[in-house]
Structures are given as structure tokens and as C-alpha cells.
N, C-alpha and C positions, 0 to 999 in steps of 0.2 A: 568464605571471603568477607573480608571486616567493611565497616563504613566507609573509611579513607577509599578501597579498592574501589567501589560502589558509586562514590563520590566522583572520581577519577573518571572511571568507563561513562557516568551520567555525561558529564562534561566530556569529554571524547564523543558518545553518540551526540549531543547537540552540533559540538562542532563539525562532525563528518553529516549529520543530518544538513545541515547549512551550504555544506560545501554541493551535497547530492542534490542539495536544492538551487543553485544556481545551475547547475549542469539540465535538472528538470525545465530552468526558466527560460532557456536557450530554444530546447524542443519545444517549448509552448510555447514560445513567441516568433519561432521558424514556420512551425509547423500547425502548431491547433489557432491563432489569431485571425489568419487568413481562409479559415473555413468558419470561424466566430464573425469573418466580417462579410463572407457572401450569404449566411443563412442569416443576417441581419437586414442585409439587401434586399433577399427575397420577403422577408415580414413586410420589409416597410413597403413593396412592389406591390404586395399584397394585401394592403390594410385599409381596410375598409374605413377607417376611421377621418374626423373632420379636423383639421388642425394638427397641429405640432406639440407635441406636449415638450415640456421644461423639462430639461438635463440636469439632473443635481450633479452626477459626474458626466464629465462629455468622456465621449467613448475616446479620444488618447489618452487620456489620461486612466481608465480603464485598463487597456491594453500597453499600458509600459509601468508605470510606478503603481497603480494596482495588483496589474498580475504581479509585478517581481513584489511587493508586502506578504501577499495571500500567499504565493508560492514558497517563498523564504521562511515565514512563519509558520506553514504546513511541514516544510523538512526538519526544522529547530523540533517544533515540538515532538513531530513522529522519531526525530532521531533520539529524543531522550526518553520516549514511552519503550523506543525498541532496545534500548543499552539497559532500560532494567530489566525487561523480561531477558535478553543476554545472558544479565546475572542471575537469575530463575535456574535458565536451559542449561549454563555451562557444567557439564560433568554428570548433569539430571539423563538427558536422554542418551548417552550412550559417551563412551570414550574417544569425544571429538575436541581437536584445538581451539582453540580462540578462531582460527579465521575460519575451518571450518562451520564453528557452529555459529559463526557472522554470517556467514553464506545459507543456512539452512535458515536461519531467523529473515531472513531478506523473501528468501524462498517463500514460505510458509506466506509473511505478509503478503506478498503478490497474489497469493495462492487466496486469502481471505479477503482481497478488494474485487477479484476475476468472480467469488464466487456469486456476491449479487448482483454484479455487473451484468453476467450472461445471461441474469432475468430481467432486471431493470438498467439495460446501458443509458447510457451520457445520452439528453440530449441538445442539441446546439438551439441559440434561438429560432424561434418558429415552426420547435414541433415540441408537442405539448401541450395537454389540456390545463391551462392555469387552473381549473375549478378543481382539478384532480392534485395536484401539489403535494398538498398533504401528507393524501395517501399514498402516495405513490413514494412520498421520503418515510414513509412510517414502515412501508413493507420494505423498502431496499435496507434499513438499519436493522429490521429484524432478520432480513435473510442475510446480513453478515454477523447479525449474532449467535445465527442458527450454526455458520459455515466456520465459525468459533470453536463452537460447542462439537461439533462434530467432527471440526479435525483432531480437539483433544481426545473428543473419543476413540478413534481410526489408530490416535498416535499409544494408547493405551491398549488399546485389542493390539495391534501389532505388538506391542512389546510382552502380553501376555501369553502371546502364540508363538513369540520367537522358542522358547524353550520347547515345542513340539518340534514347530515345522522348521526351525531355522532361521538367521535372519531375513533371508532374501524372499521366501514364501508368506512369512510374518507381517514383511512389508510391503508386499502385493496385495493381501490377505484384506490388510489395514485402508490401503488405496482404494480397493474392490469397495469396501465397505462403504468408504467416504461417499464415491462417486454415486450407488445406489443412493445412500440416505437425504444426497441433494437431490438427485433426479429426482425422489417421491417428492421433495418439501416445492421443488417448480412445478411439478405438474397440479400440486396441491393450490398453492398460488395462484391469486388473479395474474391478468395480464393484460398490459395497456398497450395501445398500438393508436397513438394520436399522430400520426405523422401525417400533414395537409396532405389535400392533392395540389400537384403539381409539383413539389417539393424535389428536388433532383436527390435521387435512390444513393449516387455515386458521392454529392456530398456529406451525406448524412453516412455514409461507412466511414469516410476519408475522416469525418470529426472523430466517430467512434475508436477506430483505427487509432488516430492522434492522441486520444484520451491513455487507451492502453500505455500508446509507446512511451508518453511520459512518465505515468507509474513505474512500466520495465526499466528506463532510464535510470529514476530518480533509486529504485530499489539495488538496482545492479551499484549505483556509484556507490550507495551507501554502506553496502553487502561486502563490497570491496576495500574499502579507507577504513569502514568501520573493523575491518575485521584484521587489518594491519597493525591499525592502532592498540585496539581490543590488545591482542600477540604481546606487543611488547609493553602495556603493564601488567599483563599476567609473566609474563617473562620475567620481569623483575623480581616478584616477588620471593621466588626462592634463594635469589641472590641474596634478597635483605635477609632472609629468615638466615641464612649459611651465617651471613656479616658478622651480624648478633648473637648469632652462638657459639663463633670461632674462640671467643675468650674462652669461654664456659671449657670449652674440651681444651685448652690448651694448660 
């Protein structure tokens, strides 16, 4: 794959990430923001502080322009990174076309998100000890890194077992090894339970499920859209090669 194709796919990936970010933004605004507002209301109702803190950025700005900026920039950045990973994956993980490779990439990205999330799930306002936020953040990214490394290791294991076991059983063995390794990591890493007394459990789970839904929508939309765009780019390459070679063979 030459540099022109990589650059074209990078641009397509960023555009697909932007479009997927728009879809995720709608989900975040409709499903996420009401839960955030409810958590803030609980926090304010149970706050023991005196006086009111001056808001640097108003809640209205946070839930509109701030949310849009964050989600769209996030989508564009991840779209570009995913496009580069796609360029590396294409043809190296099996005889898959562009659409299938893009779908597998999106599924892998969602898995990388879920691995640390299941151990250290997202919390709404009022949940979580501010004194442990640095440690929790570090452990979250450590778990994400472990998830990536373990996923790569499971893929390599599956490919090495494929000649002996066949693709199906090799895939099952690699997946089982991944689950076991992640479970061991979960058991050894510390856990945190900082839910304040009286915080509605339903609200907590709704917030966390909404967070997963945003990522699911983001990566599903990206996988479908980028797969379509990438297939058009890849399909055009043989035609260009044939066109260039035609004069030489005439």
C-alpha cells in the first residue's frame, strides 16, 4: 500500500470518524445529558458546602457546545488512528476485504474500550472519591494497555494454532485465553466502590449503559461508513494499475 493510498484512507477515516461522532453526539445528548443533570441535582441536594462556586463554564455550555466539541474531536481523532491501524491490518489478519476488515477493527476497538470499562466503569457526577481520581485514571489506562496487548497475544496464539486446530477452534482457543488473562488482571488490580449513600442505583446503571451505548453507536457507525469508503479506495487501485499497464502490453 503506497503513501497516496494511506493518506487517502487517513482522510476517509477522519471523515468517517466525524460522521460517526455526529451520530454518537445525538445519543450522548438525548440519553447521557439527562442522567448527568440528575446526578448533578443529587450532588447539589446533598452538598454540605456553604455558598455557591463560580462556574467557569456554564452547565448549558457544557451540555451543548462543550459536548459537541468533545465528541466530534474525539471521533475525528479516533477515526484517523483507526484508519492507520486499518492500513496495517488489511491483508495481514486473513483474506478479508476492506469492509470486513473495517468491521473487525471497529469490533476490536469496542472490545478495547470494554475491557477497562468493566473493571473501572464510568461514573456520573457525585460518584467517585476525588482523592483517588489520579490513581483510578492510571489504572484505567493500564487496563486498556493490558487489553490491547492481550488481544494482540490472543490473535497471535490463534494464528499459530490454526494449522493444527483449524480456524474455528483456534479462534475459540485464542478468545478463551484472552478472557482468562483479562480475568486474572481483574482479580489482581484494585477495585473502587465510591458510590455515595442514597445515590439511585438505577441512575448509576443508566448512566453506565448510556456510556456503553455511545461507544457502540460510534464504532458501529464508523465501521459501516469507513468500510464503504475504504472499499471504494481499495477497489480503485487495480483499475489504476491496469490502466497504466495497458499501453505496455498493446
